[in-house]
C-alpha positions as CSV (number, residue, x, y, z in Angstrom):
1,M,131.7,-35.5,-41.1
2,D,129.0,-36.0,-38.6
3,I,125.7,-37.8,-39.5
4,E,122.6,-37.7,-37.7
5,I,119.6,-40.0,-38.1
6,T,116.1,-39.3,-37.1
7,V,112.6,-40.8,-37.6
8,K,109.8,-39.0,-37.7
9,I,106.5,-41.3,-36.3
10,T,103.0,-39.9,-37.0
11,A,100.2,-41.8,-34.9
12,P,96.7,-42.8,-36.4
13,D,95.2,-39.4,-34.4
14,G,97.7,-37.4,-36.3
15,T,100.0,-36.7,-33.6
16,A,103.7,-37.0,-34.9
17,H,107.1,-37.1,-32.7
18,T,110.5,-37.1,-34.0
19,E,113.0,-39.5,-32.3
20,Q,116.9,-39.2,-32.8
21,I,118.0,-42.7,-33.3
22,G,121.8,-42.3,-34.0
23,T,125.0,-40.1,-34.8
24,I,127.7,-41.5,-36.7
25,T,131.1,-39.9,-37.3
26,K,132.7,-40.8,-40.7
27,A,135.7,-39.9,-42.5
28,S,136.4,-40.1,-46.1
29,D,140.1,-40.8,-46.3
30,T,139.8,-44.7,-47.2
31,I,137.6,-47.4,-49.1
32,G,137.0,-48.9,-45.8
33,E,135.3,-46.0,-44.4
34,I,132.7,-45.2,-47.1
35,G,129.3,-46.4,-46.2
36,L,128.1,-47.9,-43.1
37,S,129.6,-50.6,-41.7
38,I,128.0,-53.8,-40.5
39,S,128.0,-53.0,-36.9
40,E,126.9,-49.4,-37.7
41,S,123.8,-50.6,-39.3
42,K,123.2,-53.1,-36.9
43,E,123.1,-50.4,-34.4
44,L,120.9,-48.6,-36.4
45,L,118.4,-51.1,-37.6
46,L,118.0,-52.0,-33.9
47,H,117.4,-48.8,-32.9
48,L,114.7,-48.0,-35.9
49,Q,113.1,-51.1,-35.2
50,Q,112.8,-50.3,-31.6
51,E,110.9,-46.9,-32.5
52,I,108.5,-48.4,-35.1
53,V,107.7,-51.6,-32.7
54,S,106.9,-49.2,-29.7
55,A,104.6,-46.9,-31.9
56,Q,103.1,-49.8,-33.5
57,C,102.2,-51.4,-30.1
58,V,101.0,-48.3,-28.3
59,A,98.6,-47.9,-31.5
60,Y,97.2,-50.9,-31.4
61,C,96.8,-51.1,-27.2
62,A,94.9,-47.6,-27.8
63,T,92.4,-49.5,-29.9
64,R,91.6,-52.1,-27.1
65,T,91.1,-49.3,-24.3
66,C,87.4,-49.6,-24.6
67,C,85.0,-52.3,-24.3
68,P,84.1,-53.6,-27.9
69,N,80.5,-54.2,-26.7
70,C,79.5,-51.1,-24.6
71,G,82.2,-48.5,-25.5
72,R,83.1,-48.2,-21.8
73,K,86.9,-47.2,-20.9
74,L,88.5,-50.1,-19.5
75,R,90.6,-49.8,-16.3
76,C,94.2,-50.5,-16.3
77,K,95.5,-53.1,-14.1
78,G,99.1,-52.2,-14.6
79,R,102.0,-52.7,-17.2
80,S,104.9,-54.9,-17.6
81,D,107.8,-55.1,-20.5
82,I,107.8,-57.9,-23.1
83,R,110.6,-58.8,-25.3
84,Y,109.8,-59.2,-29.0
85,R,112.5,-60.6,-31.0
86,T,112.6,-59.7,-34.6
87,V,115.0,-59.9,-37.8
88,F,116.4,-56.7,-36.6
89,G,117.2,-57.3,-33.2
90,D,115.2,-58.0,-29.9
91,V,113.1,-55.2,-28.5
92,T,111.5,-54.1,-25.5
93,V,107.7,-53.1,-25.4
94,A,105.5,-51.9,-22.6
95,S,102.4,-54.2,-22.3
96,P,99.6,-52.8,-20.4
97,R,97.0,-55.4,-18.8
98,F,93.2,-53.9,-18.9
99,Y,90.5,-55.2,-16.5
100,R,87.4,-56.6,-18.8
101,C,84.1,-54.8,-18.7
102,Q,81.3,-55.9,-16.6
103,C,79.4,-56.8,-19.5
104,H,82.1,-59.4,-20.5
105,D,80.9,-63.1,-19.6
106,G,84.1,-65.1,-19.3
107,P,86.7,-66.9,-16.9
108,A,89.4,-64.6,-17.5
109,Q,89.1,-60.9,-15.7
110,T,91.8,-59.3,-17.4
111,F,93.6,-59.6,-20.7
112,S,96.9,-58.1,-22.3
113,P,96.2,-56.5,-25.9
114,L,100.0,-57.5,-26.9
115,T,99.7,-60.9,-25.9
116,E,96.8,-61.4,-28.2
117,L,99.0,-59.7,-30.9
118,L,102.4,-61.2,-30.5
119,P,101.2,-64.9,-28.7
120,D,105.0,-65.8,-29.5
121,H,107.0,-63.0,-29.3
122,V,108.6,-63.8,-32.5
123,A,108.4,-61.9,-35.7
124,P,106.9,-64.1,-38.6
125,E,109.9,-63.0,-40.9
126,L,112.5,-64.4,-38.2
127,L,110.7,-67.6,-38.2
128,W,110.9,-67.8,-42.0
129,L,114.1,-66.9,-42.2
130,E,115.1,-69.0,-39.5
131,T,113.2,-71.9,-41.1
132,K,114.7,-71.1,-44.5
133,W,118.2,-71.0,-43.9
134,A,118.0,-74.2,-41.2
135,S,116.7,-76.0,-44.4
136,L,119.6,-75.2,-46.7
137,V,122.6,-75.3,-43.9
138,S,123.0,-76.9,-40.4
139,F,121.5,-75.2,-37.5
140,G,124.2,-74.0,-36.0
141,I,125.5,-72.6,-39.6
142,T,121.9,-70.5,-39.9
143,A,122.3,-69.1,-36.2
144,D,126.0,-67.9,-37.2
145,I,124.7,-66.4,-40.5
146,L,121.8,-64.7,-39.0
147,K,124.0,-63.1,-36.3
148,D,126.9,-62.2,-38.9
149,V,124.5,-59.8,-41.3
150,L,121.5,-59.1,-39.0
151,P,121.4,-57.1,-35.3
152,I,120.1,-60.7,-33.9
153,D,120.4,-61.5,-30.2
154,V,124.0,-62.9,-29.5
155,R,121.9,-65.6,-27.4
156,L,120.2,-66.9,-30.4
157,S,121.6,-70.9,-30.6
158,S,121.0,-73.8,-32.7
159,D,118.6,-75.1,-30.3
160,T,116.2,-72.2,-30.5
161,I,116.5,-72.4,-34.7
162,R,115.7,-76.3,-34.2
163,R,112.7,-75.6,-32.1
164,H,111.2,-72.8,-34.3
165,H,112.1,-74.8,-37.4
166,G,110.0,-77.9,-35.8
167,R,107.2,-75.6,-35.0
168,A,106.8,-74.5,-38.5
169,A,107.2,-78.0,-39.8
170,T,104.8,-79.6,-37.4
171,R,102.4,-76.8,-38.7
172,M,102.5,-77.8,-42.3
173,E,101.8,-81.0,-41.3
174,A,98.8,-80.5,-39.2
175,E,97.2,-78.7,-42.3
176,L,97.3,-81.7,-44.5
177,A,93.8,-83.3,-45.1
178,E,93.5,-86.6,-44.6
179,E,94.4,-89.8,-46.3
180,R,92.7,-91.4,-49.2
181,F,92.6,-94.8,-51.2
182,S,92.0,-92.8,-54.7
183,F,91.8,-89.0,-55.4
184,I,89.9,-89.5,-58.4
185,E,86.5,-87.6,-58.2
186,T,85.1,-87.5,-61.5
187,S,83.7,-89.5,-64.1
188,A,84.8,-89.9,-67.5
189,C,82.0,-88.0,-68.9
190,Q,82.9,-85.0,-66.6
191,R,86.3,-85.2,-67.6
192,E,85.2,-84.9,-71.0
193,Q,83.5,-81.5,-70.2
194,M,86.8,-80.0,-69.0
195,P,88.5,-77.1,-70.5
196,N,91.6,-78.6,-72.3
197,P,94.8,-78.6,-69.7
198,E,97.7,-76.7,-70.0
199,G,99.8,-79.9,-71.1
200,P,101.3,-83.0,-69.7
201,I,103.3,-83.3,-66.0
202,T,105.8,-85.6,-65.4
203,V,106.5,-86.9,-61.9
204,G,109.6,-88.8,-61.0
205,I,109.4,-90.5,-57.9
206,D,112.8,-91.9,-56.1
207,G,114.4,-93.1,-52.9
208,G,117.5,-92.4,-51.2
209,Y,118.8,-93.0,-47.6
210,V,119.7,-91.2,-44.4
211,R,121.7,-92.3,-41.8
212,S,119.6,-93.2,-38.4
213,R,120.2,-92.3,-35.0
214,D,118.1,-95.3,-33.6
215,V,119.8,-98.0,-32.1
216,G,119.8,-101.3,-34.2
217,Q,119.6,-99.2,-37.6
218,S,121.9,-97.8,-39.6
219,H,120.1,-96.3,-42.4
220,F,116.1,-95.5,-43.6
221,E,114.7,-94.7,-46.6
222,V,113.4,-91.5,-47.6
223,T,111.3,-90.7,-50.7
224,V,111.8,-87.7,-52.9
225,G,110.0,-86.8,-56.0
226,K,109.8,-83.6,-58.5
227,S,107.1,-82.7,-60.7
228,I,107.8,-80.9,-63.7
229,L,105.0,-79.0,-65.7
230,T,106.0,-77.2,-68.9
231,D,104.6,-73.7,-68.3
232,R,104.8,-73.5,-64.6
233,P,107.4,-73.8,-61.9
234,S,108.5,-77.3,-60.5
235,R,107.8,-78.8,-57.4
236,Y,109.6,-81.0,-54.9
237,L,108.0,-83.6,-52.6
238,G,109.8,-85.4,-49.7
239,L,108.7,-87.5,-47.0
240,V,109.7,-90.8,-44.7
241,Q,107.5,-93.0,-46.1
242,S,107.8,-95.7,-42.8
243,H,106.9,-92.3,-41.0
244,D,104.4,-90.8,-43.1
245,D,100.8,-91.9,-43.0
246,K,99.7,-89.4,-45.9
247,P,102.2,-90.1,-48.7
248,K,99.3,-90.1,-51.5
249,R,97.7,-86.7,-49.8
250,R,100.9,-85.2,-50.1
251,L,101.8,-86.2,-53.7
252,H,98.1,-85.0,-54.4
253,E,98.7,-81.4,-52.9
254,V,101.8,-80.8,-55.0
255,L,100.0,-81.6,-58.3
256,Q,97.0,-79.5,-57.2
257,D,99.4,-76.7,-56.5
258,Q,100.6,-76.7,-60.0
259,G,97.0,-76.2,-61.4
260,W,96.4,-80.1,-62.2
261,Q,93.1,-81.0,-63.2
262,E,91.7,-84.7,-63.7
263,N,92.0,-84.6,-67.5
264,Q,95.4,-83.6,-67.5
265,P,98.1,-86.3,-68.5
266,V,100.6,-87.2,-65.8
267,T,103.5,-89.6,-66.6
268,F,104.7,-91.0,-63.4
269,M,108.5,-92.2,-63.7
270,T,109.8,-94.7,-60.9
271,D,112.2,-97.1,-60.0
272,G,110.1,-100.0,-60.1
273,G,110.0,-100.2,-56.3
274,D,106.5,-101.1,-54.3
275,T,106.9,-98.0,-51.9
276,V,107.2,-95.3,-54.5
277,I,104.5,-97.2,-57.0
278,N,101.8,-97.3,-54.2
279,I,102.4,-93.6,-53.9
280,A,101.2,-92.4,-57.3
281,Q,98.5,-95.5,-57.7
282,D,94.9,-93.9,-58.5
283,M,95.9,-90.3,-58.5
284,A,95.1,-89.5,-61.8
285,P,92.8,-91.0,-64.4
286,A,94.7,-89.8,-67.4
287,S,98.0,-91.1,-66.2
288,E,100.7,-93.8,-67.1
289,H,103.4,-95.3,-64.9
290,I,107.0,-95.9,-66.6
291,L,110.0,-97.9,-65.5
292,D,112.8,-95.1,-65.9
293,W,115.6,-96.1,-68.1
294,F,118.1,-95.0,-66.1
295,H,117.3,-97.8,-63.6
296,V,117.0,-100.4,-66.4
297,T,120.4,-99.7,-67.9
298,M,122.0,-98.9,-64.4
299,R,121.5,-102.6,-63.8
300,I,122.8,-103.7,-67.3
301,T,126.1,-101.6,-66.8
302,V,126.9,-103.3,-63.3
303,M,126.7,-107.0,-65.2
304,Q,128.8,-105.4,-68.1
305,Q,131.6,-104.3,-65.2
306,Y,131.4,-108.0,-64.2
307,V,131.8,-109.5,-67.6
308,K,135.2,-107.3,-68.1
309,G,136.5,-109.1,-65.1
310,L,135.3,-112.3,-66.3
311,A,137.2,-111.5,-69.4
312,H,140.6,-112.0,-67.9
313,H,139.8,-115.4,-67.1
314,N,137.4,-116.8,-69.8
315,E,137.7,-114.5,-72.9
316,D,135.2,-116.5,-74.9
317,D,132.7,-116.9,-72.5
318,A,133.0,-113.1,-71.6
319,E,132.6,-111.8,-75.2
320,N,129.5,-114.2,-75.6
321,L,127.8,-112.6,-72.4
322,A,128.9,-108.9,-73.4
323,R,127.0,-109.6,-76.7
324,Q,124.1,-110.9,-74.9
325,L,123.9,-108.1,-72.8
326,R,124.2,-105.5,-75.9
327,K,121.0,-107.6,-77.3
328,I,118.9,-107.4,-73.8
329,K,119.8,-103.6,-74.0
330,G,118.7,-103.1,-77.4
331,F,115.5,-105.0,-77.1
332,L,114.3,-103.3,-73.9
333,W,115.4,-100.2,-75.6
334,N,113.1,-100.7,-78.3
335,G,110.3,-101.9,-76.1
336,N,110.7,-105.6,-77.7
337,L,109.6,-107.0,-74.1
338,H,109.0,-110.5,-75.7
339,D,112.4,-111.2,-77.3
340,G,114.0,-109.2,-74.1
341,Q,112.8,-111.8,-71.3
342,W,114.0,-114.4,-73.7
343,A,117.4,-113.2,-73.8
344,I,117.6,-112.3,-70.2
345,E,116.4,-116.0,-69.6
346,D,119.1,-117.4,-72.3
347,L,121.8,-115.1,-70.2
348,V,120.7,-116.9,-66.8
349,V,121.1,-120.1,-68.4
350,D,124.5,-119.8,-69.9
351,L,126.0,-118.1,-66.7
352,D,124.8,-121.2,-64.6
353,E,127.2,-123.3,-67.5
354,V,130.2,-120.9,-67.3
355,E,132.9,-122.8,-65.9
356,T,135.7,-120.6,-64.3
357,D,137.6,-119.6,-61.2
358,Y,136.6,-115.9,-61.2
359,A,135.7,-114.6,-57.8
360,S,132.6,-112.6,-58.8
361,I,130.9,-115.1,-60.6
362,K,128.7,-116.1,-58.1
363,A,127.5,-112.1,-57.6
364,L,127.1,-111.8,-61.5
365,R,124.9,-114.8,-61.5
366,K,122.9,-113.3,-58.5
367,T,122.7,-109.9,-60.4
368,A,121.4,-111.5,-63.4
369,A,118.9,-113.4,-61.8
370,E,117.6,-110.4,-59.8
371,F,117.3,-108.5,-63.4
372,E,115.2,-111.1,-64.6
373,T,112.9,-110.8,-61.7
374,Y,113.0,-107.0,-61.8
375,I,112.0,-107.0,-65.8
376,A,109.4,-109.6,-65.0
377,N,107.8,-107.8,-62.3
378,N,107.6,-104.4,-64.2
379,K,107.1,-105.6,-67.5
380,D,103.7,-103.6,-67.7
381,M,105.7,-100.4,-67.0
382,I,108.3,-100.8,-69.8
383,P,107.5,-98.8,-72.9
384,N,109.2,-98.3,-76.4
385,Y,111.9,-96.0,-74.9
386,A,113.3,-95.1,-78.4
387,E,110.0,-93.9,-79.6
388,R,109.5,-91.6,-76.8
389,R,113.1,-90.5,-77.1
390,R,112.2,-89.5,-81.1
391,Y,109.1,-87.8,-79.6
392,G,111.0,-85.8,-77.2
393,E,109.3,-87.4,-74.0
394,R,111.3,-88.3,-71.2
395,V,112.5,-91.8,-70.8
396,S,114.5,-91.5,-67.5
397,T,114.0,-89.9,-63.9
398,G,118.0,-88.6,-64.3
399,F,116.2,-85.4,-62.8
400,V,115.0,-87.1,-59.8
401,E,118.6,-88.5,-59.2
402,S,120.0,-85.0,-59.0
403,T,116.6,-84.2,-56.9
404,V,117.8,-86.6,-54.4
405,N,121.1,-85.4,-54.1
406,T,119.8,-81.9,-54.0
407,V,117.3,-82.5,-51.6
408,V,118.7,-85.2,-49.5
409,G,122.6,-85.3,-49.8
410,K,123.2,-81.9,-49.2
411,R,121.5,-81.3,-46.3
412,F,121.1,-84.7,-44.6
413,G,125.0,-84.7,-44.2
414,K,125.8,-87.5,-46.7
415,K,129.4,-86.7,-46.4
416,Q,129.4,-85.4,-43.2
417,Q,127.6,-88.6,-41.7
418,M,125.0,-86.9,-39.9
419,R,122.6,-88.9,-38.3
420,W,118.5,-88.3,-37.8
421,S,115.5,-89.6,-36.4
422,K,112.4,-90.6,-38.7
423,Q,110.5,-87.6,-37.5
424,G,113.5,-85.4,-37.5
425,A,114.0,-86.1,-41.2
426,H,110.4,-85.9,-42.3
427,L,109.8,-82.6,-40.7
428,M,113.1,-81.2,-42.5
429,L,112.1,-82.5,-45.7
430,Q,108.8,-80.6,-45.6
431,T,110.3,-77.3,-45.3
432,R,113.6,-78.1,-47.5
433,T,111.5,-79.0,-50.6
434,R,109.3,-75.6,-50.0
435,T,112.8,-73.7,-49.7
436,L,114.1,-75.5,-52.9
437,D,111.0,-75.0,-55.0
438,G,110.4,-71.3,-53.6
439,T,106.9,-71.7,-51.9
440,L,108.1,-71.5,-48.3
441,R,107.6,-67.5,-48.2
442,A,103.8,-68.0,-49.6
443,K,103.3,-70.5,-46.9
444,F,104.6,-68.0,-44.1
445,E,102.3,-65.0,-46.2
446,Q,99.5,-67.6,-46.0
447,W,99.8,-68.0,-42.2
448,Y,100.6,-64.3,-41.4
449,L,98.3,-61.9,-43.4
450,G,100.3,-58.9,-42.9
451,M,103.8,-60.4,-44.0
452,K,104.4,-58.7,-47.3
453,S,106.0,-60.4,-50.3
454,H,109.2,-59.2,-52.1
455,E,107.4,-57.4,-55.0
456,E,104.9,-55.5,-52.4
457,T,107.9,-54.2,-50.3
458,Q,108.4,-51.1,-51.4
459,M,109.8,-47.7,-50.0
460,V,107.4,-44.4,-50.1
461,A,108.9,-41.4,-50.6
């Protein structure tokens, strides 16, 4: 059978013309011949896009042929062709250039309407697609995916996508307001008069490491966070703190996007490190800072593994140390910091008195001493974990540990040993976090008002 596809375009002045964009010959004998093939759909979409873009550009230029001040018709200097890159292929459109009216006072005597309409010669939706997929997979794979399913120009390369991604991330950075020491703007009296907040917010902040491409540095730290609100979607946070000069502003914007108000309780859960604690300081008046249980018990587990090795050399000492570790874990779990710190001190003393040929005894002593310092430095952040658990409150940033793997591990080449610059990793984190929490599309719609959301895009019969 022969299938002829035509498109009818009606201009703003009411004139219409019909254009044949393709003829397809299809059989119906095998399943492989049913429906459009990828190559056929690509060709049709490219031709259809060419007709639509050309008609839209002609209509726009028609509105700019007269002086907006005096209404006099403008003289045309000439025409040239420009290439406009879209999701459905590169299209060529005629771009006229007009002389400005004599009533215009300015340095430029001519102007091109399409240069004003299409300054980058790249469609916003193509930039969005490139940015989204480049945030999920490598630049090279992104180029291959787009060329496989869309009539994208075969000349699209990973370098082009890298440039476009960097442009979008840099634009996000430019929109971020200035950093501040404190973001608390209301008094206690004003907060009492605010409406009741929706519910508590839990913010978990943790760090991960990325391989560095800089000479003399093997890795650098990236900070990742997740903000969870009961009745609203979660939001991600990502930055390279040694590169970023607005970490607190970045967290504040995440909370603001979730509708946070200053009388709303916020629980910040961290690993106790200074870099992550400083981000959350002076952020919310109704806040509490908690040392997450995961990092506490992880350190105890490391010591328990050392003690198991010691049991092969000094069984009695190992049994005594294991009993002490269980007591320490119980004290800390129930928020009994006084007895917990005494028990940790006893553990450190007992380890110094152990006489053994166990090769890892020095590592065990060092780990115990570091644990004593760790608990002492973060004692104000240790709650009664058992009580929080009984009331259904979070005690661990395990959800942030998975966030670190999601945000960092799967894109920054944890297994592939990819190397990054601090600036490149920081920019990638900005688009990747928005891609993962579903806010990247909204950001592009904010930049390009003509972009329609998925719900608004409908075919009109």
